[in-house]
Backbone bond lengths (Angstrom), bond angles and torsions (degrees), N, CA, C in turn:
res aa  C-N    CA-C-N  psi(-1)  N-CA   C-N-CA  omega(-1)  CA-C   N-CA-C  phi
1 M - - - 1.444 - - 1.522 107.88 -
2 S 1.285 117.53 132.64 1.464 120.38 -179.51 1.522 109.98 -93.34
3 A 1.298 114.98 156.00 1.462 121.14 -178.30 1.520 109.97 -75.58
4 P 1.326 116.54 141.98 1.463 118.27 175.89 1.516 109.32 -69.02
5 S 1.318 116.44 150.90 1.461 118.24 177.61 1.518 108.07 -70.83
6 N 1.299 115.43 130.40 1.456 120.34 -176.22 1.517 107.19 -148.52
7 S 1.297 116.28 107.06 1.462 119.95 -177.75 1.523 112.09 -92.58
8 T 1.343 116.90 0.26 1.454 120.54 -179.26 1.518 110.04 -70.20
9 T 1.323 116.46 129.06 1.449 120.91 176.01 1.513 108.75 -95.00
10 I 1.325 115.71 129.55 1.455 121.03 179.29 1.525 107.89 -96.38
11 L 1.330 116.22 119.39 1.459 120.91 178.33 1.520 109.24 -118.25
12 P 1.338 117.13 131.53 1.454 119.01 179.60 1.515 111.78 -67.44
13 E 1.352 115.89 154.36 1.453 119.77 172.97 1.519 107.85 -56.53
14 A 1.321 117.42 149.40 1.461 121.77 -174.89 1.525 112.99 -54.44
15 D 1.307 116.93 -40.37 1.455 119.75 -176.65 1.520 112.56 -108.56
16 S 1.307 118.78 21.75 1.457 119.79 -178.18 1.524 110.66 -74.13
17 R 1.327 115.74 148.69 1.459 122.32 180.00 1.517 108.76 -132.25
18 A 1.303 115.93 139.65 1.462 121.88 173.44 1.523 107.08 -113.46
19 I 1.327 116.07 130.84 1.460 122.29 -173.11 1.525 108.90 -129.06
20 A 1.331 116.77 133.04 1.466 122.15 173.20 1.520 108.42 -104.30
21 V 1.323 116.60 132.76 1.462 121.70 174.59 1.528 106.01 -105.85
22 V 1.339 116.49 113.00 1.460 122.53 -174.42 1.524 110.73 -131.45
23 S 1.331 115.16 165.96 1.467 120.90 172.70 1.514 108.82 -155.39
24 G 1.302 115.34 167.17 1.459 120.63 179.76 1.517 113.28 -77.17
25 K 1.331 116.92 -14.61 1.459 119.64 -179.29 1.520 109.94 -151.83
26 G 1.312 116.32 167.00 1.457 121.23 178.23 1.520 111.31 -77.80
27 G 1.320 115.62 164.36 1.456 120.72 175.78 1.509 115.53 76.71
28 S 1.327 117.11 17.05 1.465 120.59 -176.73 1.528 113.11 -92.03
29 G 1.317 118.20 -8.35 1.456 121.45 179.30 1.513 114.88 102.73
30 K 1.335 118.18 12.60 1.475 121.89 -178.75 1.525 112.18 -56.17
31 T 1.309 116.51 -45.77 1.456 120.78 -175.63 1.525 111.28 -63.46
32 I 1.303 116.93 -46.00 1.467 120.46 179.56 1.526 109.88 -65.76
33 I 1.326 117.68 -41.10 1.470 120.84 179.39 1.528 110.22 -62.30
34 A 1.333 118.02 -44.58 1.472 121.01 178.74 1.530 110.61 -61.98
35 A 1.332 117.09 -43.52 1.467 120.71 -179.41 1.526 111.21 -65.74
36 V 1.330 117.53 -41.75 1.461 120.81 -179.98 1.532 110.71 -68.94
37 M 1.330 117.61 -38.06 1.470 120.14 175.25 1.524 109.93 -57.63
38 A 1.330 116.32 -46.77 1.468 120.28 179.51 1.527 110.62 -62.69
39 E 1.302 117.25 -41.11 1.461 121.10 179.82 1.529 111.54 -63.11
40 I 1.325 117.05 -43.29 1.469 121.44 179.37 1.525 110.76 -65.87
41 L 1.328 117.19 -45.56 1.468 120.56 179.11 1.523 111.21 -64.09
42 D 1.329 117.13 -40.65 1.459 122.05 177.90 1.528 110.20 -61.46
43 A 1.325 116.89 -45.77 1.469 121.11 179.93 1.525 111.70 -63.73
44 A 1.339 116.50 -28.36 1.465 121.09 178.40 1.529 112.16 -83.59
45 G 1.336 117.21 1.40 1.457 120.87 176.05 1.514 115.75 92.95
46 H 1.322 118.14 11.95 1.471 121.44 179.98 1.524 111.00 -93.38
47 S 1.322 115.76 148.32 1.461 120.14 174.33 1.532 108.28 -86.29
48 V 1.323 114.98 137.30 1.469 121.32 -174.80 1.516 109.03 -136.88
49 I 1.324 116.23 141.72 1.461 121.02 165.28 1.517 105.89 -117.94
50 L 1.307 115.26 121.69 1.451 123.20 -179.64 1.519 107.30 -101.07
51 V 1.336 117.06 125.69 1.460 121.92 -173.73 1.521 109.97 -117.85
52 D 1.319 116.14 127.83 1.466 120.46 172.98 1.520 107.47 -85.71
53 A 1.330 116.44 108.12 1.467 121.63 177.95 1.524 110.13 -111.55
54 D 1.330 116.69 23.80 1.464 122.22 179.33 1.521 108.53 -88.52
55 T 1.320 115.78 95.44 1.458 120.91 -176.74 1.524 112.71 -78.60
56 G 1.318 116.72 -3.13 1.457 119.97 179.70 1.513 113.24 -93.75
57 T 1.331 116.36 -51.58 1.461 119.44 -174.70 1.525 113.82 -122.61
58 A 1.310 118.50 -10.46 1.467 122.19 -178.72 1.523 110.95 53.33
59 G 1.322 116.70 42.56 1.455 122.27 -173.90 1.516 114.60 -56.35
60 L 1.322 117.80 -44.37 1.461 120.98 -178.49 1.531 111.11 -68.27
61 T 1.319 116.82 -36.78 1.460 121.02 177.44 1.529 110.04 -62.83
62 F 1.333 116.83 -43.68 1.464 119.18 177.75 1.525 110.65 -67.53
63 Y 1.315 116.92 -40.24 1.470 122.05 -179.51 1.528 110.83 -59.15
64 F 1.332 116.92 -50.40 1.457 120.59 -179.12 1.525 112.64 -80.71
65 G 1.314 116.79 -34.03 1.457 121.16 -174.44 1.509 114.41 -67.34
66 L 1.315 117.22 -16.66 1.457 119.18 -179.57 1.517 111.76 -64.32
67 E 1.343 117.62 -42.28 1.463 118.29 179.30 1.526 115.05 -156.82
68 L 1.334 118.87 -1.94 1.456 120.09 -174.16 1.524 114.97 -103.74
69 V 1.330 117.64 -18.28 1.468 121.40 -177.26 1.524 108.47 -137.31
70 T 1.331 116.16 138.17 1.462 119.65 176.66 1.522 110.52 -92.06
71 N 1.307 116.13 153.21 1.462 124.77 174.18 1.527 113.71 51.17
72 T 1.317 116.30 65.57 1.463 120.82 176.16 1.529 111.81 -89.47
73 S 1.329 117.12 7.48 1.466 119.64 -177.75 1.522 113.00 -77.48
74 V 1.327 117.56 -11.48 1.466 121.22 175.63 1.520 108.25 -121.46
75 G 1.325 116.08 148.81 1.457 118.90 -179.66 1.515 112.67 174.39
76 L 1.321 115.63 -138.88 1.454 122.81 -173.27 1.531 112.55 -56.92
77 S 1.324 117.99 -40.22 1.468 119.96 -179.97 1.520 111.43 -61.75
78 D 1.331 117.31 -33.00 1.461 120.86 179.22 1.526 111.62 -71.26
79 V 1.316 116.88 -33.96 1.462 121.57 179.33 1.528 110.51 -71.24
80 L 1.331 116.54 -38.69 1.460 120.43 -173.44 1.524 114.61 -77.75
81 V 1.328 118.87 -8.41 1.459 119.12 178.44 1.522 111.66 -72.19
82 D 1.327 117.52 -17.85 1.463 121.86 174.80 1.520 108.65 -101.75
83 T 1.316 117.29 155.09 1.458 119.82 177.63 1.524 112.33 -93.47
84 W 1.332 117.91 -1.18 1.463 121.02 173.43 1.519 107.62 -114.02
85 I 1.288 116.04 150.85 1.450 122.28 -173.43 1.525 109.55 -115.74
86 D 1.323 116.84 122.66 1.457 123.12 179.18 1.532 108.48 -101.98
87 P 1.343 118.17 111.64 1.466 120.89 -178.15 1.531 113.96 -55.35
88 D 1.336 117.18 -42.01 1.465 119.63 -179.09 1.528 111.07 -64.19
89 R 1.306 116.14 -38.10 1.463 120.08 179.66 1.532 110.59 -65.62
90 I 1.331 116.84 -45.07 1.460 120.68 -179.39 1.523 110.77 -62.52
91 L 1.311 116.79 -50.77 1.466 119.98 -178.86 1.525 111.02 -64.70
92 G 1.327 117.14 -32.10 1.458 120.95 177.29 1.521 113.21 -68.14
93 L 1.319 117.12 -22.57 1.466 120.76 178.55 1.528 112.82 -84.35
94 T 1.338 117.71 -11.85 1.461 119.17 176.84 1.522 109.01 -73.83
95 R 1.315 115.75 143.64 1.459 121.39 -176.02 1.518 110.62 -123.84
96 P 1.351 117.25 145.79 1.462 118.93 173.99 1.534 109.87 -67.30
97 I 1.318 115.73 153.39 1.458 121.88 177.45 1.523 107.53 -110.05
98 K 1.314 115.81 128.55 1.464 121.44 -179.09 1.532 109.94 -54.02
99 D 1.323 116.06 134.50 1.466 124.96 178.13 1.537 114.05 73.95
100 F 1.320 118.74 2.85 1.462 122.11 173.25 1.522 106.82 -102.59
101 K 1.319 116.92 142.95 1.468 119.94 -178.16 1.525 113.46 -91.35
102 R 1.343 117.10 -42.68 1.466 120.17 -171.82 1.524 112.46 -127.65
103 T 1.320 116.47 22.51 1.465 120.63 -177.73 1.511 109.96 -116.35
104 R 1.336 114.78 137.29 1.460 121.80 176.58 1.522 107.89 -121.93
105 F 1.317 115.46 162.45 1.458 121.65 -174.50 1.519 110.63 -126.87
106 L 1.329 116.19 133.05 1.464 121.94 172.15 1.526 106.64 -112.68
107 S 1.315 115.41 108.04 1.463 120.26 -178.32 1.528 110.02 -72.74
108 I 1.306 116.62 166.94 1.463 121.33 174.14 1.531 109.10 -74.10
109 G 1.330 117.24 -18.34 1.459 120.97 -174.73 1.515 108.52 78.61
110 D 1.300 117.04 -142.14 1.466 120.83 176.79 1.523 107.21 -85.96
111 Y 1.314 116.63 95.55 1.466 120.94 -174.56 1.524 112.39 -61.78
112 R 1.328 117.87 -18.82 1.469 119.87 177.08 1.520 110.98 -72.38
113 R 1.356 117.09 -19.85 1.462 122.27 178.24 1.519 112.04 -88.98
114 F 1.326 117.35 -3.58 1.459 120.11 -176.50 1.518 109.17 -56.39
115 P 1.314 116.65 121.44 1.471 119.41 -177.17 1.528 111.03 -66.71
116 R 1.301 116.32 138.12 1.471 121.26 178.94 1.532 111.41 -99.52
117 D 1.314 116.13 -12.22 1.456 120.33 -178.45 1.528 108.34 -125.58
118 F 1.310 116.30 131.53 1.463 121.44 -179.22 1.523 108.32 -122.13
119 P 1.338 116.69 80.43 1.469 119.78 -176.04 1.522 112.02 -62.92
120 G 1.313 115.17 127.99 1.456 120.81 174.20 1.515 115.28 82.11
121 V 1.317 118.12 -9.78 1.458 120.50 -179.53 1.527 107.58 -150.11
122 G 1.314 116.49 144.80 1.450 120.40 -178.66 1.521 112.74 -87.91
123 L 1.317 115.25 151.10 1.463 121.01 177.76 1.524 110.96 -59.35
124 A 1.331 117.36 -40.19 1.473 120.09 -179.99 1.531 110.61 -61.95
125 D 1.330 117.44 -37.98 1.469 120.65 177.79 1.525 111.37 -65.22
126 L 1.337 116.94 -44.65 1.462 120.60 178.78 1.520 110.79 -63.00
127 L 1.323 117.04 -46.10 1.462 119.93 179.74 1.525 111.53 -66.27
128 G 1.323 117.09 -32.39 1.458 120.70 176.16 1.516 110.99 -63.02
129 R 1.311 116.99 -42.75 1.469 121.51 178.88 1.529 110.93 -66.63
130 I 1.328 116.18 -43.37 1.461 120.66 178.02 1.531 109.83 -61.62
131 T 1.305 116.95 -42.20 1.468 121.43 179.47 1.521 110.57 -61.98
132 E 1.327 117.57 -42.78 1.479 121.50 176.09 1.521 111.39 -55.80
133 I 1.317 115.63 -46.57 1.465 120.95 -178.50 1.525 110.65 -63.39
134 L 1.315 116.72 -45.55 1.464 120.50 -179.37 1.526 111.31 -66.38
135 R 1.334 117.29 -39.27 1.469 121.21 178.88 1.524 111.54 -64.85
136 A 1.324 116.74 -28.94 1.464 120.08 -179.35 1.523 112.26 -69.60
137 S 1.322 117.27 -17.67 1.462 119.44 -177.81 1.524 113.06 -118.18
138 S 1.321 117.10 13.99 1.463 119.46 -177.05 1.520 110.04 -159.44
139 E 1.323 115.80 155.25 1.464 120.28 178.31 1.524 112.08 -77.92
140 Y 1.332 116.51 -32.84 1.458 121.71 -179.56 1.518 109.89 -133.50
141 V 1.324 115.30 139.46 1.456 122.33 170.25 1.520 105.56 -123.16
142 I 1.320 116.51 122.08 1.463 121.26 -178.14 1.526 108.21 -117.41
143 F 1.327 115.83 122.81 1.465 122.45 178.75 1.521 109.13 -102.43
144 D 1.312 116.87 124.68 1.464 122.45 170.73 1.519 106.72 -93.55
145 C 1.337 116.81 111.23 1.461 121.34 -174.49 1.524 112.29 -92.98
146 R 1.294 114.85 170.34 1.456 123.87 177.55 1.527 109.71 -69.30
147 G 1.327 116.50 149.45 1.462 120.65 174.09 1.521 110.16 -65.84
148 G 1.312 117.22 133.72 1.462 121.56 -175.76 1.510 110.01 95.84
149 L 1.289 116.40 153.62 1.468 120.30 -178.68 1.522 109.10 -99.72
150 D 1.331 116.23 77.96 1.449 123.19 179.99 1.529 110.54 -94.63
151 D 1.323 116.70 -176.42 1.464 121.37 -177.80 1.529 112.30 -59.02
152 E 1.345 117.10 -40.91 1.456 120.01 -178.58 1.531 111.13 -65.43
153 S 1.325 116.76 -45.66 1.469 120.14 -179.63 1.526 111.02 -65.15
154 L 1.325 116.99 -40.28 1.465 120.10 178.50 1.532 111.00 -65.90
155 A 1.342 117.26 -35.06 1.471 120.55 177.17 1.525 110.15 -65.06
156 V 1.333 117.24 -40.36 1.466 120.24 176.39 1.521 109.30 -62.95
157 C 1.332 117.27 -44.59 1.473 121.40 -178.96 1.529 111.84 -58.82
158 K 1.318 117.18 -34.55 1.467 120.67 178.25 1.528 112.27 -70.58
159 A 1.338 116.38 -22.77 1.468 120.95 -174.46 1.524 113.50 -92.42
160 V 1.322 118.47 -8.22 1.468 121.08 -172.25 1.526 111.89 -110.06
161 D 1.333 115.08 170.67 1.461 121.73 177.43 1.517 112.21 -85.38
162 D 1.335 115.73 -39.07 1.458 121.25 -173.96 1.515 110.25 -131.68
163 I 1.338 115.47 149.27 1.458 121.84 177.86 1.519 107.74 -123.61
164 L 1.323 115.98 124.47 1.449 121.54 174.66 1.522 106.45 -102.45
165 L 1.332 116.26 111.75 1.456 122.21 -178.44 1.521 108.16 -96.16
166 V 1.324 116.14 115.92 1.459 122.29 -179.09 1.525 108.19 -93.28
167 V 1.319 116.32 124.52 1.469 120.90 178.44 1.518 109.47 -129.32
168 E 1.301 115.17 155.65 1.448 122.13 174.65 1.521 107.99 -113.19
169 T 1.299 116.45 157.12 1.467 119.76 -176.85 1.529 110.64 -91.35
170 D 1.318 115.69 62.72 1.469 120.99 173.93 1.518 109.13 -139.21
171 A 1.314 116.83 162.10 1.474 121.66 -175.08 1.522 112.42 -60.18
172 T 1.343 117.82 -39.29 1.459 120.39 -178.88 1.517 111.25 -62.33
173 S 1.327 117.16 -42.46 1.467 120.90 179.09 1.518 111.34 -64.54
174 Y 1.303 117.35 -43.41 1.455 120.10 179.73 1.528 110.93 -63.53
175 Q 1.328 117.51 -40.42 1.454 120.64 179.05 1.519 111.69 -66.36
176 A 1.335 116.70 -39.73 1.464 120.48 180.00 1.528 109.67 -67.20
């Protein structure tokens, strides 16, 4: 499939920030930290897009999808099956979060469909483009990554401005 012609240049807001929340292992609290960060920024009047980039368990999608966000069955996994990125499609997949004023959510979609092979283009490049698009429409983009530092989490880390590394004070966390 070829990319549609699109001469629109996407430029991030001047002060926009993209943040990845990662850890060396699962169960460290990344999902709750990402959600609380979005809640605090939203309450302070900032626009936020919260992205579930957990290709293993889709924790944030399940967390919000229970009662705070409608239609979490489509999202990031649906965007990544193509090698071209349509800004309108990505922004159209973001959903409002109940009780949040200026925060939207991009679910992982069906994380079982998440492509593992990106022929001709790298995952970091695709996520970089998606991050640009999201930053252009929001002050903050927060990615909740998968537990462990795998290829997907590292690709997100390459696409963002800041990385929040969540660790626990136990031997397993330090080793991971």
